[in-house]
C-alpha positions in Angstrom: -43.4 -5.5 -75.2 -45.6 -2.2 -75.0 -45.9 -0.2 -71.7 -49.5 -1.9 -71.2 -47.9 -5.6 -71.8 -44.9 -4.4 -69.2 -47.7 -3.2 -66.8 -50.0 -6.4 -67.4 -46.9 -8.5 -66.9 -45.6 -6.8 -63.7 -49.3 -7.2 -62.2 -49.4 -11.1 -62.8 -46.3 -11.5 -60.4 -45.8 -8.7 -58.3 -49.3 -6.8 -57.3 -49.6 -6.3 -53.4 -51.7 -3.0 -53.1 -51.1 -3.0 -49.2 -47.5 -2.6 -50.0 -47.9 1.0 -52.1 -45.7 2.7 -49.9 -43.2 0.5 -50.4 -43.2 0.6 -54.4 -42.8 4.1 -53.9 -40.0 4.1 -51.4 -38.4 1.2 -54.1 -39.0 3.7 -56.7 -37.2 6.7 -54.9 -34.2 4.5 -54.3 -34.1 3.4 -57.5 -34.1 6.9 -58.8 -31.0 7.7 -56.5 -29.7 4.6 -58.1 -29.6 5.8 -61.8 -28.6 9.1 -60.6 -25.6 7.5 -59.4 -25.3 5.5 -62.8 -25.5 8.7 -64.8 -22.9 10.5 -62.4 -19.9 7.3 -62.9 -21.2 7.9 -67.0 -22.3 4.0 -67.3 -23.8 4.8 -70.6 -25.1 2.9 -73.7 -26.7 -0.4 -74.2 -25.0 -3.1 -71.8 -24.5 -6.7 -72.3 -25.9 -9.4 -69.6 -22.2 -9.0 -68.1 -22.0 -5.2 -68.1 -25.8 -4.6 -67.1 -25.5 -4.6 -63.2 -25.0 -0.6 -62.1 -25.8 0.8 -65.6 -27.9 3.8 -66.4 -30.0 1.0 -68.6 -30.4 -1.3 -65.8 -31.8 1.3 -63.2 -34.2 2.8 -66.0 -35.4 -0.5 -66.1 -35.8 -0.7 -62.3 -37.3 3.1 -62.1 -40.2 2.0 -65.0 -40.8 -1.3 -62.9 -41.3 0.3 -60.0 -43.3 3.0 -61.6 -45.7 0.3 -63.4 -46.2 -1.4 -59.7 -46.9 1.8 -58.4 -49.7 2.7 -61.1 -50.8 -1.1 -61.3 -51.6 -0.9 -57.1 -53.4 2.8 -57.8 -55.8 1.3 -61.4 -53.6 3.8 -63.6 -53.4 2.9 -67.3 -50.2 4.4 -68.1 -51.0 3.9 -71.4 -54.3 5.9 -71.4 -52.1 8.7 -69.1 -49.3 9.2 -71.7 -52.0 9.6 -74.4 -54.0 12.2 -72.3 -50.6 13.8 -71.4 -49.6 13.9 -74.8 -52.8 15.7 -75.3 -52.3 18.2 -73.0 -48.8 18.7 -74.0 -49.4 19.8 -77.7 -51.8 22.3 -76.4 -49.7 24.0 -74.0 -46.5 23.6 -76.0 -48.3 23.9 -79.2 -46.7 20.8 -80.7 
């Protein structure tokens, strides 16, 4: 699945522009949970049985809410990544 596809999938079932502040708060919450999973060293690709509380699960949740927030602000993350990569190539001489 591409980033654009993920953004579209999320928008299809979870798009409430009036809740932009809530999406942001959920993003912050998920970053905190990611921090805890990293601290507890719950690394690696999990299975369904050990997904809960893993770094992988929390990364998914961070990406989910970043996409939801981008959607309510009409931001195409694929296009933004391309623009940012162009800037970074010039900035870091890559």
